[in-house]
All heavy atoms as a GROMACS GRO file, in nm:
protein
  480
    1MET      N    1   9.572   1.206   1.743
    1MET     CA    2   9.491   1.095   1.705
    1MET      C    3   9.385   1.131   1.612
    1MET      O    4   9.337   1.044   1.530
    1MET     CB    5   9.434   1.028   1.830
    1MET     CG    6   9.548   0.961   1.915
    1MET     SD    7   9.487   0.894   2.073
    1MET     CE    8   9.348   0.797   2.032
    2MET      N    9   9.339   1.254   1.623
    2MET     CA   10   9.222   1.298   1.533
    2MET      C   11   9.275   1.353   1.402
    2MET      O   12   9.194   1.389   1.314
    2MET     CB   13   9.140   1.400   1.605
    2MET     CG   14   9.070   1.337   1.727
    2MET     SD   15   8.974   1.453   1.820
    2MET     CE   16   8.853   1.502   1.708
    3GLY      N   17   9.401   1.374   1.388
    3GLY     CA   18   9.462   1.414   1.266
    3GLY      C   19   9.473   1.571   1.245
    3GLY      O   20   9.523   1.608   1.145
    4ASP      N   21   9.426   1.647   1.342
    4ASP     CA   22   9.434   1.790   1.331
    4ASP      C   23   9.556   1.846   1.404
    4ASP      O   24   9.550   1.916   1.502
    4ASP     CB   25   9.309   1.850   1.383
    4ASP     CG   26   9.287   1.995   1.339
    4ASP    OD1   27   9.380   2.054   1.276
    4ASP    OD2   28   9.184   2.055   1.370
    5THR      N   29   9.676   1.802   1.356
    5THR     CA   30   9.800   1.839   1.423
    5THR      C   31   9.824   1.990   1.425
    5THR      O   32   9.880   2.045   1.518
    5THR     CB   33   9.920   1.765   1.370
    5THR    OG1   34   9.924   1.781   1.225
    5THR    CG2   35   9.900   1.612   1.398
    6ASP      N   36   9.790   2.054   1.318
    6ASP     CA   37   9.814   2.200   1.312
    6ASP      C   38   9.739   2.276   1.423
    6ASP      O   39   9.793   2.361   1.487
    6ASP     CB   40   9.777   2.262   1.172
    6ASP     CG   41   9.863   2.215   1.060
    6ASP    OD1   42   9.985   2.181   1.091
    6ASP    OD2   43   9.824   2.220   0.950
    7CYS      N   44   9.616   2.235   1.443
    7CYS     CA   45   9.535   2.297   1.547
    7CYS      C   46   9.590   2.264   1.687
    7CYS      O   47   9.600   2.347   1.774
    7CYS     CB   48   9.388   2.254   1.537
    7CYS     SG   49   9.284   2.327   1.661
    8ALA      N   50   9.634   2.134   1.703
    8ALA     CA   51   9.689   2.091   1.831
    8ALA      C   52   9.818   2.177   1.863
    8ALA      O   53   9.832   2.222   1.979
    8ALA     CB   54   9.726   1.945   1.823
    9TRP      N   55   9.902   2.199   1.763
    9TRP     CA   56  10.020   2.275   1.791
    9TRP      C   57   9.993   2.421   1.816
    9TRP      O   58  10.056   2.487   1.901
    9TRP     CB   59  10.127   2.264   1.674
    9TRP     CG   60  10.206   2.138   1.679
    9TRP    CD1   61  10.200   2.037   1.595
    9TRP    CD2   62  10.299   2.110   1.777
    9TRP    NE1   63  10.286   1.935   1.636
    9TRP    CE2   64  10.352   1.980   1.749
    9TRP    CE3   65  10.351   2.169   1.895
    9TRP    CZ2   66  10.445   1.914   1.828
    9TRP    CZ3   67  10.448   2.105   1.966
    9TRP    CH2   68  10.492   1.977   1.938
   10GLU      N   69   9.892   2.475   1.754
   10GLU     CA   70   9.848   2.610   1.771
   10GLU      C   71   9.798   2.630   1.918
   10GLU      O   72   9.835   2.724   1.984
   10GLU     CB   73   9.740   2.658   1.676
   10GLU     CG   74   9.698   2.792   1.683
   10GLU     CD   75   9.584   2.834   1.584
   10GLU    OE1   76   9.571   2.759   1.485
   10GLU    OE2   77   9.523   2.935   1.611
   11LEU      N   78   9.718   2.540   1.959
   11LEU     CA   79   9.671   2.541   2.100
   11LEU      C   80   9.775   2.520   2.199
   11LEU      O   81   9.785   2.589   2.302
   11LEU     CB   82   9.558   2.441   2.119
   11LEU     CG   83   9.429   2.464   2.042
   11LEU    CD1   84   9.332   2.348   2.061
   11LEU    CD2   85   9.362   2.590   2.092
   12PHE      N   86   9.874   2.430   2.170
   12PHE     CA   87   9.984   2.409   2.262
   12PHE      C   88  10.072   2.538   2.274
   12PHE      O   89  10.114   2.576   2.386
   12PHE     CB   90  10.072   2.294   2.210
   12PHE     CG   91  10.195   2.276   2.297
   12PHE    CD1   92  10.189   2.211   2.412
   12PHE    CD2   93  10.320   2.318   2.242
   12PHE    CE1   94  10.300   2.191   2.494
   12PHE    CE2   95  10.433   2.295   2.319
   12PHE     CZ   96  10.424   2.236   2.446
   13ASP      N   97  10.092   2.602   2.163
   13ASP     CA   98  10.169   2.726   2.167
   13ASP      C   99  10.100   2.837   2.244
   13ASP      O  100  10.169   2.916   2.319
   13ASP     CB  101  10.196   2.778   2.022
   13ASP     CG  102  10.304   2.701   1.954
   13ASP    OD1  103  10.378   2.624   2.021
   13ASP    OD2  104  10.310   2.704   1.829
   14LEU      N  105   9.968   2.838   2.242
   14LEU     CA  106   9.892   2.938   2.318
   14LEU      C  107   9.904   2.908   2.475
   14LEU      O  108   9.916   3.003   2.553
   14LEU     CB  109   9.746   2.941   2.287
   14LEU     CG  110   9.711   3.005   2.147
   14LEU    CD1  111   9.566   2.978   2.119
   14LEU    CD2  112   9.740   3.150   2.154
   15LEU      N  113   9.907   2.783   2.509
   15LEU     CA  114   9.918   2.748   2.647
   15LEU      C  115  10.054   2.745   2.705
   15LEU      O  116  10.075   2.756   2.824
   15LEU     CB  117   9.854   2.604   2.666
   15LEU     CG  118   9.704   2.594   2.641
   15LEU    CD1  119   9.665   2.444   2.639
   15LEU    CD2  120   9.624   2.664   2.743
   16ASN      N  121  10.154   2.720   2.620
   16ASN     CA  122  10.291   2.702   2.671
   16ASN      C  123  10.344   2.838   2.723
   16ASN      O  124  10.352   2.940   2.660
   16ASN     CB  125  10.376   2.669   2.545
   16ASN     CG  126  10.518   2.625   2.590
   16ASN    OD1  127  10.560   2.650   2.699
   16ASN    ND2  128  10.591   2.559   2.501
   17PRO      N  129  10.378   2.838   2.859
   17PRO     CA  130  10.419   2.967   2.920
   17PRO      C  131  10.544   3.032   2.873
   17PRO      O  132  10.564   3.147   2.881
   17PRO     CB  133  10.427   2.926   3.067
   17PRO     CG  134  10.453   2.778   3.068
   17PRO     CD  135  10.374   2.727   2.952
   18ILE      N  136  10.626   2.947   2.810
   18ILE     CA  137  10.751   3.000   2.762
   18ILE      C  138  10.732   3.107   2.649
   18ILE      O  139  10.816   3.201   2.637
   18ILE     CB  140  10.845   2.889   2.708
   18ILE    CG1  141  10.993   2.936   2.698
   18ILE    CG2  142  10.795   2.838   2.574
   18ILE    CD1  143  11.057   2.954   2.829
   19HIS      N  144  10.619   3.110   2.586
   19HIS     CA  145  10.590   3.202   2.476
   19HIS      C  146  10.554   3.344   2.532
   19HIS      O  147  10.550   3.440   2.458
   19HIS     CB  148  10.484   3.153   2.382
   19HIS     CG  149  10.529   3.029   2.303
   19HIS    ND1  150  10.639   3.034   2.218
   19HIS    CD2  151  10.484   2.905   2.301
   19HIS    CE1  152  10.652   2.915   2.160
   19HIS    NE2  153  10.564   2.833   2.217
   20HIS      N  154  10.524   3.346   2.663
   20HIS     CA  155  10.492   3.476   2.722
   20HIS      C  156  10.620   3.557   2.756
   20HIS      O  157  10.611   3.668   2.803
   20HIS     CB  158  10.411   3.459   2.849
   20HIS     CG  159  10.280   3.401   2.824
   20HIS    ND1  160  10.177   3.468   2.759
   20HIS    CD2  161  10.224   3.278   2.846
   20HIS    CE1  162  10.070   3.394   2.747
   20HIS    NE2  163  10.097   3.275   2.800
   21GLY      N  164  10.734   3.500   2.735
   21GLY     CA  165  10.856   3.566   2.771
   21GLY      C  166  10.956   3.563   2.660
   21GLY      O  167  11.078   3.552   2.681
   22SER      N  168  10.913   3.568   2.538
   22SER     CA  169  11.008   3.559   2.426
   22SER      C  170  11.086   3.689   2.394
   22SER      O  171  11.188   3.683   2.335
   22SER     CB  172  10.928   3.522   2.299
   22SER     OG  173  10.862   3.397   2.316
   23THR      N  174  11.028   3.800   2.444
   23THR     CA  175  11.101   3.926   2.427
   23THR      C  176  11.100   4.000   2.557
   23THR      O  177  11.017   3.976   2.645
   23THR     CB  178  11.021   4.016   2.322
   23THR    OG1  179  10.893   4.049   2.367
   23THR    CG2  180  11.005   3.940   2.185
   24PRO      N  181  11.188   4.099   2.570
   24PRO     CA  182  11.192   4.180   2.695
   24PRO      C  183  11.059   4.252   2.717
   24PRO      O  184  11.015   4.263   2.830
   24PRO     CB  185  11.305   4.284   2.672
   24PRO     CG  186  11.398   4.213   2.574
   24PRO     CD  187  11.305   4.130   2.484
   25GLU      N  188  10.989   4.294   2.613
   25GLU     CA  189  10.862   4.364   2.621
   25GLU      C  190  10.759   4.266   2.681
   25GLU      O  191  10.677   4.307   2.767
   25GLU     CB  192  10.815   4.417   2.492
   25GLU     CG  193  10.902   4.525   2.432
   25GLU     CD  194  11.032   4.481   2.368
   25GLU    OE1  195  11.041   4.366   2.334
   25GLU    OE2  196  11.118   4.566   2.357
   26GLU      N  197  10.752   4.140   2.633
   26GLU     CA  198  10.659   4.037   2.685
   26GLU      C  199  10.690   4.010   2.833
   26GLU      O  200  10.596   3.990   2.912
   26GLU     CB  201  10.662   3.916   2.598
   26GLU     CG  202  10.601   3.937   2.466
   26GLU     CD  203  10.619   3.815   2.372
   26GLU    OE1  204  10.695   3.726   2.412
   26GLU    OE2  205  10.552   3.810   2.270
   27VAL      N  206  10.813   4.001   2.870
   27VAL     CA  207  10.856   3.974   3.008
   27VAL      C  208  10.802   4.085   3.098
   27VAL      O  209  10.754   4.060   3.203
   27VAL     CB  210  11.009   3.956   3.019
   27VAL    CG1  211  11.052   3.948   3.164
   27VAL    CG2  212  11.052   3.829   2.950
   28ALA      N  213  10.814   4.211   3.052
   28ALA     CA  214  10.773   4.324   3.127
   28ALA      C  215  10.622   4.322   3.152
   28ALA      O  216  10.570   4.373   3.251
   28ALA     CB  217  10.817   4.451   3.062
   29ILE      N  218  10.548   4.266   3.060
   29ILE     CA  219  10.403   4.262   3.075
   29ILE      C  220  10.363   4.135   3.157
   29ILE      O  221  10.286   4.151   3.259
   29ILE     CB  222  10.342   4.247   2.933
   29ILE    CG1  223  10.353   4.379   2.860
   29ILE    CG2  224  10.189   4.211   2.951
   29ILE    CD1  225  10.313   4.375   2.715
   30TYR      N  226  10.414   4.022   3.134
   30TYR     CA  227  10.376   3.896   3.199
   30TYR      C  228  10.422   3.892   3.344
   30TYR      O  229  10.341   3.851   3.432
   30TYR     CB  230  10.439   3.779   3.117
   30TYR     CG  231  10.378   3.642   3.155
   30TYR    CD1  232  10.244   3.620   3.140
   30TYR    CD2  233  10.462   3.538   3.182
   30TYR    CE1  234  10.191   3.493   3.173
   30TYR    CE2  235  10.414   3.414   3.212
   30TYR     CZ  236  10.277   3.388   3.203
   30TYR     OH  237  10.229   3.263   3.232
   31LYS      N  238  10.544   3.934   3.372
   31LYS     CA  239  10.595   3.953   3.502
   31LYS      C  240  10.598   3.830   3.598
   31LYS      O  241  10.618   3.843   3.718
   31LYS     CB  242  10.520   4.064   3.583
   31LYS     CG  243  10.534   4.199   3.526
   31LYS     CD  244  10.483   4.305   3.616
   31LYS     CE  245  10.493   4.443   3.553
   31LYS     NZ  246  10.616   4.508   3.578
   32VAL      N  247  10.580   3.713   3.540
   32VAL     CA  248  10.599   3.590   3.626
   32VAL      C  249  10.697   3.495   3.550
   32VAL      O  250  10.728   3.521   3.435
   32VAL     CB  251  10.462   3.517   3.652
   32VAL    CG1  252  10.373   3.599   3.737
   32VAL    CG2  253  10.393   3.476   3.527
   33GLU      N  254  10.732   3.393   3.615
   33GLU     CA  255  10.830   3.300   3.562
   33GLU      C  256  10.771   3.237   3.434
   33GLU      O  257  10.667   3.180   3.431
   33GLU     CB  258  10.857   3.188   3.657
   33GLU     CG  259  10.904   3.243   3.796
   33GLU     CD  260  10.787   3.259   3.893
   33GLU    OE1  261  10.670   3.281   3.848
   33GLU    OE2  262  10.812   3.262   4.014
   34PRO      N  263  10.851   3.240   3.323
   34PRO     CA  264  10.804   3.177   3.196
   34PRO      C  265  10.808   3.028   3.194
   34PRO      O  266  10.771   2.970   3.093
   34PRO     CB  267  10.899   3.241   3.094
   34PRO     CG  268  11.022   3.265   3.170
   34PRO     CD  269  10.984   3.299   3.307
   35TYR      N  270  10.855   2.967   3.299
   35TYR     CA  271  10.870   2.820   3.299
   35TYR      C  272  10.762   2.757   3.388
   35TYR      O  273  10.770   2.634   3.413
   35TYR     CB  274  11.008   2.771   3.346
   35TYR     CG  275  11.062   2.856   3.467
   35TYR    CD1  276  11.020   2.821   3.598
   35TYR    CD2  277  11.144   2.964   3.449
   35TYR    CE1  278  11.069   2.898   3.705
   35TYR    CE2  279  11.188   3.036   3.551
   35TYR     CZ  280  11.154   3.000   3.680
   35TYR     OH  281  11.194   3.075   3.789
   36VAL      N  282  10.662   2.831   3.436
   36VAL     CA  283  10.551   2.774   3.508
   36VAL      C  284  10.419   2.826   3.448
   36VAL      O  285  10.420   2.934   3.392
   36VAL     CB  286  10.550   2.800   3.659
   36VAL    CG1  287  10.671   2.743   3.725
   36VAL    CG2  288  10.552   2.956   3.688
   37ILE      N  289  10.313   2.751   3.460
   37ILE     CA  290  10.184   2.797   3.408
   37ILE      C  291  10.116   2.883   3.509
   37ILE      O  292  10.099   2.845   3.624
   37ILE     CB  293  10.099   2.677   3.367
   37ILE    CG1  294  10.161   2.604   3.257
   37ILE    CG2  295   9.958   2.719   3.330
   37ILE    CD1  296  10.087   2.475   3.209
   38ALA      N  297  10.082   3.002   3.470
   38ALA     CA  298  10.008   3.086   3.556
   38ALA      C  299   9.854   3.047   3.552
   38ALA      O  300   9.805   3.020   3.448
   38ALA     CB  301  10.022   3.237   3.513
   39ALA      N  302   9.794   3.046   3.670
   39ALA     CA  303   9.654   3.015   3.674
   39ALA      C  304   9.565   3.126   3.625
   39ALA      O  305   9.457   3.104   3.574
   39ALA     CB  306   9.614   2.978   3.819
   40ASP      N  307   9.618   3.252   3.632
   40ASP     CA  308   9.542   3.368   3.591
   40ASP      C  309   9.626   3.450   3.490
   40ASP      O  310   9.750   3.463   3.510
   40ASP     CB  311   9.507   3.456   3.707
   40ASP     CG  312   9.413   3.394   3.804
   40ASP    OD1  313   9.325   3.312   3.764
   40ASP    OD2  314   9.427   3.424   3.924
   41ILE      N  315   9.567   3.507   3.393
   41ILE     CA  316   9.621   3.611   3.311
   41ILE      C  317   9.529   3.730   3.328
   41ILE      O  318   9.410   3.719   3.291
   41ILE     CB  319   9.631   3.572   3.162
   41ILE    CG1  320   9.711   3.439   3.146
   41ILE    CG2  321   9.687   3.682   3.082
   41ILE    CD1  322   9.862   3.453   3.186
   42TYR      N  323   9.573   3.831   3.385
   42TYR     CA  324   9.485   3.946   3.419
   42TYR      C  325   9.440   4.022   3.298
   42TYR      O  326   9.516   4.036   3.198
   42TYR     CB  327   9.563   4.045   3.513
   42TYR     CG  328   9.606   3.975   3.642
   42TYR    CD1  329   9.721   4.013   3.698
   42TYR    CD2  330   9.529   3.877   3.705
   42TYR    CE1  331   9.773   3.956   3.822
   42TYR    CE2  332   9.576   3.825   3.819
   42TYR     CZ  333   9.692   3.857   3.876
   42TYR     OH  334   9.736   3.794   3.992
   43THR      N  335   9.316   4.070   3.306
   43THR     CA  336   9.262   4.152   3.196
   43THR      C  337   9.223   4.290   3.244
   43THR      O  338   9.175   4.369   3.170
   43THR     CB  339   9.139   4.084   3.131
   43THR    OG1  340   9.039   4.063   3.237
   43THR    CG2  341   9.176   3.945   3.070
   44ALA      N  342   9.247   4.315   3.371
   44ALA     CA  343   9.214   4.446   3.429
   44ALA      C  344   9.292   4.550   3.351
   44ALA      O  345   9.402   4.532   3.307
   44ALA     CB  346   9.253   4.456   3.575
   45GLU      N  347   9.234   4.673   3.334
   45GLU     CA  348   9.287   4.772   3.254
   45GLU      C  349   9.430   4.809   3.296
   45GLU      O  350   9.513   4.845   3.209
   45GLU     CB  351   9.198   4.894   3.264
   45GLU     CG  352   9.229   5.009   3.161
   45GLU     CD  353   9.127   5.121   3.172
   45GLU    OE1  354   9.009   5.089   3.162
   45GLU    OE2  355   9.172   5.237   3.186
   46GLN      N  356   9.464   4.812   3.423
   46GLN     CA  357   9.596   4.851   3.464
   46GLN      C  358   9.701   4.742   3.454
   46GLN      O  359   9.822   4.767   3.466
   46GLN     CB  360   9.591   4.905   3.607
   46GLN     CG  361   9.559   4.800   3.718
   46GLN     CD  362   9.403   4.794   3.738
   46GLN    OE1  363   9.328   4.814   3.654
   46GLN    NE2  364   9.369   4.752   3.857
   47HIS      N  365   9.657   4.614   3.433
   47HIS     CA  366   9.751   4.507   3.427
   47HIS      C  367   9.719   4.398   3.316
   47HIS      O  368   9.722   4.275   3.340
   47HIS     CB  369   9.757   4.426   3.563
   47HIS     CG  370   9.790   4.510   3.676
   47HIS    ND1  371   9.914   4.572   3.686
   47HIS    CD2  372   9.723   4.537   3.784
   47HIS    CE1  373   9.915   4.634   3.806
   47HIS    NE2  374   9.805   4.623   3.863
   48PRO      N  375   9.685   4.445   3.197
   48PRO     CA  376   9.649   4.343   3.091
   48PRO      C  377   9.770   4.251   3.054
   48PRO      O  378   9.875   4.302   3.034
   48PRO     CB  379   9.603   4.423   2.976
   48PRO     CG  380   9.677   4.556   2.987
   48PRO     CD  381   9.689   4.576   3.140
   49GLY      N  382   9.743   4.124   3.058
   49GLY     CA  383   9.845   4.028   3.018
   49GLY      C  384   9.938   3.984   3.126
   49GLY      O  385  10.020   3.894   3.106
   50ARG      N  386   9.921   4.036   3.245
   50ARG     CA  387  10.010   4.000   3.360
   50ARG      C  388   9.962   3.862   3.413
   50ARG      O  389   9.848   3.833   3.428
   50ARG     CB  390  10.001   4.100   3.468
   50ARG     CG  391  10.094   4.067   3.586
   50ARG     CD  392  10.086   4.162   3.696
   50ARG     NE  393  10.149   4.285   3.664
   50ARG     CZ  394  10.167   4.388   3.742
   50ARG    NH1  395  10.129   4.381   3.870
   50ARG    NH2  396  10.227   4.496   3.699
   51GLY      N  397  10.064   3.780   3.437
   51GLY     CA  398  10.028   3.646   3.490
   51GLY      C  399  10.010   3.652   3.647
   51GLY      O  400  10.065   3.746   3.710
   52GLY      N  401   9.947   3.558   3.701
   52GLY     CA  402   9.928   3.554   3.841
   52GLY      C  403   9.898   3.409   3.895
   52GLY      O  404   9.870   3.325   3.820
   53TRP      N  405   9.917   3.390   4.019
   53TRP     CA  406   9.889   3.266   4.086
   53TRP      C  407   9.980   3.157   4.025
   53TRP      O  408   9.934   3.052   3.985
   53TRP     CB  409   9.742   3.229   4.075
   53TRP     CG  410   9.659   3.310   4.161
   53TRP    CD1  411   9.606   3.432   4.130
   53TRP    CD2  412   9.611   3.282   4.296
   53TRP    NE1  413   9.531   3.478   4.235
   53TRP    CE2  414   9.533   3.389   4.334
   53TRP    CE3  415   9.631   3.169   4.379
   53TRP    CZ2  416   9.472   3.389   4.461
   53TRP    CZ3  417   9.568   3.172   4.504
   53TRP    CH2  418   9.494   3.280   4.544
   54THR      N  419  10.106   3.176   4.028
   54THR     CA  420  10.203   3.074   3.992
   54THR      C  421  10.246   2.994   4.118
   54THR      O  422  10.235   3.045   4.225
   54THR     CB  423  10.322   3.119   3.920
   54THR    OG1  424  10.389   3.216   4.006
   54THR    CG2  425  10.282   3.196   3.792
   55TRP      N  426  10.308   2.879   4.100
   55TRP     CA  427  10.362   2.802   4.210
   55TRP      C  428  10.260   2.767   4.320
   55TRP      O  429  10.292   2.766   4.434
   55TRP     CB  430  10.487   2.870   4.271
   55TRP     CG  431  10.591   2.879   4.174
   55TRP    CD1  432  10.642   2.996   4.119
   55TRP    CD2  433  10.674   2.773   4.120
   55TRP    NE1  434  10.743   2.966   4.026
   55TRP    CE2  435  10.764   2.830   4.033
   55TRP    CE3  436  10.674   2.635   4.145
   55TRP    CZ2  437  10.861   2.754   3.966
   55TRP    CZ3  438  10.764   2.556   4.074
   55TRP    CH2  439  10.863   2.618   3.986
   56TYR      N  440  10.143   2.731   4.284
   56TYR     CA  441  10.052   2.669   4.376
   56TYR      C  442   9.992   2.548   4.305
   56TYR      O  443  10.000   2.535   4.187
   56TYR     CB  444   9.947   2.772   4.418
   56TYR     CG  445   9.827   2.787   4.334
   56TYR    CD1  446   9.699   2.747   4.373
   56TYR    CD2  447   9.839   2.845   4.205
   56TYR    CE1  448   9.593   2.766   4.286
   56TYR    CE2  449   9.732   2.867   4.123
   56TYR     CZ  450   9.606   2.821   4.162
   56TYR     OH  451   9.500   2.836   4.089
   57THR      N  452   9.938   2.463   4.384
   57THR     CA  453   9.899   2.327   4.326
   57THR      C  454   9.801   2.335   4.217
   57THR      O  455   9.796   2.252   4.133
   57THR     CB  456   9.848   2.234   4.445
   57THR    OG1  457   9.739   2.304   4.511
   57THR    CG2  458   9.959   2.208   4.542
   58GLY      N  459   9.704   2.429   4.218
   58GLY     CA  460   9.606   2.440   4.116
   58GLY      C  461   9.667   2.472   3.974
   58GLY      O  462   9.617   2.428   3.874
   59SER      N  463   9.780   2.542   3.974
   59SER     CA  464   9.842   2.575   3.846
   59SER      C  465   9.917   2.453   3.786
   59SER      O  466   9.948   2.457   3.667
   59SER     CB  467   9.937   2.700   3.855
   59SER     OG  468  10.051   2.673   3.930
   60SER      N  469   9.944   2.355   3.860
   60SER     CA  470  10.019   2.242   3.814
   60SER      C  471   9.935   2.152   3.725
   60SER      O  472   9.988   2.081   3.646
   60SER     CB  473  10.085   2.161   3.925
   60SER     OG  474   9.982   2.100   4.005
   61SER      N  475   9.802   2.156   3.743
   61SER     CA  476   9.721   2.074   3.661
   61SER      C  477   9.701   2.125   3.527
   61SER      O  478   9.672   2.057   3.434
   61SER     CB  479   9.589   2.044   3.735
   61SER     OG  480   9.513   2.171   3.751
   0.00000   0.00000   0.00000
């Protein structure tokens, strides 16, 4: 509605969980289902990029 469709698509791509599993390397890092939104993406040194807290009601919003 605001006309900034390029920015909207860029943000959608960042949020879309399917993009975290596009390659075997990304799957090995993300480690959760690519068809649900993870509530957390870990930044701890031993697990950077790993998803967490899937399949609970808070992640559905």
